[in-house]
N, C-alpha and C positions, 0 to 999 in steps of 0.2 A: 496594414488591415488590422482592425481591433475586433477581438472575439470575446464575447461574454460567455463564461463557463458556469454550469450550474451542476452541483453535486450533491445528491440525496440518496446515494445507494445503501445507507445504513443509517447511523444516528446523527451524523453530522451534517448540518445545513450550511453548504458552501458556495460561495459566489465570487467569482474572480474575473479579471479583465487581463487579456494578454494581447500584446502588439508584436507583430512579426519582426518589426524594426527595433523596438524598444523594451522587448521582453515583458516582465510582470509589471503591470500597472496597479493592480490592487488584488488583494486576496483576504477575504473576511469569512469568519466562521462562527457559527452558533452551535455550540456543544451540549448536548442534552445531559445534564448531570443526574437527573432523576433515575437513570437506569442503574446507577451504583447500588441503589436499595434493593434491587432484584438480583444483583450479581451476573447480569448479562442483559442483552437488549431485548426489550419488549416491542414486537413489531407494531401493534396498535398504538402505543405511547409515541413510538418514533414518527409514525405517519402524521398523527395529529400535530406534533411539535414541528414538523417541517411546514405544514399549513401556516402556523403561526409565525415561524422565524423567517421565511423566505422573503416576504415584502421588505421588512427592515433591514435585513442583510443586504439586499439588492440595492436599496436607497443608500446604505452606508458605503458600499463598495464603489458606487458611482461617484459619490462625494469624495471618497478618498482618491479616486483617480482623476477627479476634476472634470468628469465627462457626464453627458446626458445619454439617454437611450438613442437619440437620433445619430449619435457619433458612432454607434456600434454597427459593424458590417455584418456580423453572422452571430448565432446564438447556438453553442454547443451544450449538450446536456448528457448525462450519464444515463444510458439505457440498461445497463446490466453488466455483469452479475450482480445481485444484491436482494434485499427485502423488496418484494413486489409492491407492496404499499407504498414504501417510501420513494420507490422508483416512479411510481405512478403520479405522486404529487409533483416531483421535479419535472417530469415530461409534460404534465398538463401545464404547469407554470411557464415552462420555456414555450411551449406551443401558444399559449395566450399571448405572451410577449411577442412572439414571431408574427402572429396573426395581426395584433394591433399596430406593430411598428413596420410591417411588411419586410421582415427580415428572414433569411433561410434559417432552419433549425436542423442541426446535424446531431445524430445520435452517436455517441461514443462508448466505447467498450471501457470498463473501469480499469482493467489491466493496463491497457494501452495508455491510459491517462497517467497511471503510476510511472509507467516508462518515461513519459514525456516529462515527468517532474524534474528530471535531472538537466533538462533544457530550459527551465524557468529563469535561470540566472547566468547561465553560460552555454556556449555552444557546445552540443554534444559531438563527439567524433565517431566516425564509423569506418570499419566495421567494429563491434564491441560485444561484449558479454553483459548481460544484465541479470541480477538476481532480485527477485520481487517477493518480498516477504511481510506477511501481514497476519491479521487474525483470520483471514479466510483462505489466503493464498501462499503458497511456496513453490516458486517456479523459476526456471532459468531459461532465458532466451538468448539466441544468436541474433544480434541486431545488425542487419545488412545495410539499412538506410531508414529514415523516418518512414514508419508505415510498412516497412519489410521486415519481418520477424519470423524466426523459426523456434518453436517451442522444443527445448531439449530435456527438459524435466519439470515434473510436477509432483505433488504429494499423493501418495497411495491412500492416505487416510486423513490425518489431522494436519492442519497448518502450524507453522512455528509459532505464531501469535496465539493461536488457540492453545498450545501446550503450555506457554508461559501462563496464560489465565487459568488453566486447570491446576497447575502447580501452585499458584498463588492462592486459589480458592481452597486447595488442600490444606495450605498453612494458614489459612484464616486471615490473608493479607488484603482482600479486597479487590476491586476491579476497576480499570483494566490492570491485569498482572504484570505485564511487561515492565513498566516504568518502576514498579515498586520492587520487583526482583532485582532489577539493575542497580537500584540505590542500595539495597541491603547487600548486594554482592561486592560492592566496593571494598567492604572490610572483612570478606570471607576468603576461605581458602578454597580454590576451585579443585583441589585434589581430595578433599576431605570425604566425598561420597563417590564411589566408582559406578557412574552411570555408563550404560553400554552406547556404542556407536552402531547404528542400524545398517545392516548390509542385507540387501535384498536377494543376493545370490544369483541374479541373471545379468550382471554387468550393467544394470540400469543405472541411470543418474537420478532416478526418482527418490523422493524423500519418503520417509515414514517415521512419524512421531509417536505412535500408539504404543510401541514397546517402551519408549523412554518414559511416557506418562505412567505405565504400569510400574516400571522400576522406580520412578519417583514415589508413588503411592506406598509401594513396599518398603522402601527406605525410611519414609515418614512413619509408617507403622512400627517398623522394627526399633527405630531410634526414640520413638516416643515424642510427645509434644515438645517442639524445640523452640528456644528464645535465645536472645543475646547473640553470642558468638557462634553457637550451634546453628541458629536459623540463619545467620550470615553465610556460614559454610554451605549450608543446604542450597541457598539460593545461588551462590557463586558456582557450586558444582553443577547445578542444573543448567545455568546459563551457559556455562563451558561446553555442556554437552551439546546443547542446541547449536552454539556457534561451531563446534567440531564437525557436526554433520553437515551444516550449510556449507563450510569451507571445503570439506571433503568432496562434496558433489561439484562445487564451483571449480576447484583445482582439476578435477577430472574432465570437466566439461571444456576447459581450455586446451587440452591436449589435441593437437592436430587441427585446431580451429584458429583462424586469423582473428585477432582482436588487438585493437589500438588502446582499449581502456576497458575497465570494468566498472559498471554502475549498480549501486545498490539502491532499491527503491521500496516503498510501502512502510507502513508503520513501525516495523521492527528495524528498519534502516535507521531509526533515531537512536538505536542502541549503540552507545560509544565504544562498548568492548567489542561489539561485532565489527565495526568500522576499523578500529585499531588493529584487530587481529587480521582482517583481510588485507590491510596495509602492509603489516608485518610479513605476510605470506607473499604477496604479490609484487609490492613495489621494488625489491631486490631484484626481481626478474624483468624489470623495465615496464611494468604495467601500472599505470595510474588508476587509483580507486577513487571513485566519486560517489557521494550521496548527497541529496538535498539538505538543506537547513531543516532542522527537526519540524518548523511549522509547515514545510511542504512534504514531509515524509507522511504524515497522516492525510486523510481524504480532504481534498480542498478543491475549490472552483478553478483556480488558476491552472491547474495540471489539465483539468478538463478542456478549459479554453485553449491550451497549448496543443492538445491532441486534436482538437477541432481544427486548428490552423494547419496542422500537418496533413489532415484529410483534405482541406480546401486546396492546399499546394499541390497534392498528389492527384487532385481530380477525383477523389474517391467520395464526394460528398452527395452527388445528384442521386436522388431515387433511393437513398438509404432508408430503412425501416426505421420508425420510431417506436416500435413495439418493445415493451419492457421484457426482460428474460432473468430469471433467478439463478441460473447456471449456465455455464458455457464459456470455454476457453477462447483464445484468439484464434486458434485453428478452426474450431468449429463455427466461429462467427465469420470465416472466410477472409480473414485478414493476411494470413500467410499462405 
């Protein structure tokens, strides 16, 4: 079965094709570089760019896979969470294709799609634990089977990716901040700045990055404008603090829970230091740690198509809503 996936939850226009038997057939993305001038995503700009980008990206993805729309069995599209204007463009595009080609259209949760990204090139094993880390989300799930998830932890305030963006903006490094901080951290000392590890005091596994952001701002103000080695040390220390909190919660989540593997997904999963630290911590305990290739860590249409295939296989597609939503976890969406 071949599924077409459409992703427009934020500023990337993604189209992918996934086959249950042959995995990923194509995945193309149009990235909106114009947001860098604003230091963040401008919703109106994003929506208009999706209108322009989706048709050519669809044509290119079909050509890349050597397929026509007549060979597609179903269409999966992200319905949330995300920017409502962007989601509406993607949903309208998917529904128009479904109507024209008489194909079912499946609404997919954005986080479920990120969970599925680890399945794009290899078969996932279950049960497992998954850490989803991006600009808008920091969550841990116990994965019992495709489509069967239990939310164990979420963020109480900011997401890890957002914390990277704020630290980079503070240092005048540009947007998005994660890749820039990772690059500068390569030559820095992660012990140069003593950033705190958030403890919520209620034995919760939840994340909190607001305190780290405040500590980073105070450290920057006290140290003065940094450049060269000082800036590299600042970036390395901040990155290490984010990773320390992520792995602290992940390690605690594993206690008393059956897991055959650990999966990391979302834009921050492309951070090589995070993946290396997770493997150093967990592989000696016999747990394999996996993350998608960087091109599948960020938002993409292939992961949406894969999540749609999971829904079809589980019989969870019929009658599903196609209304967009800006907020809402997998639990509130009725997935677990």
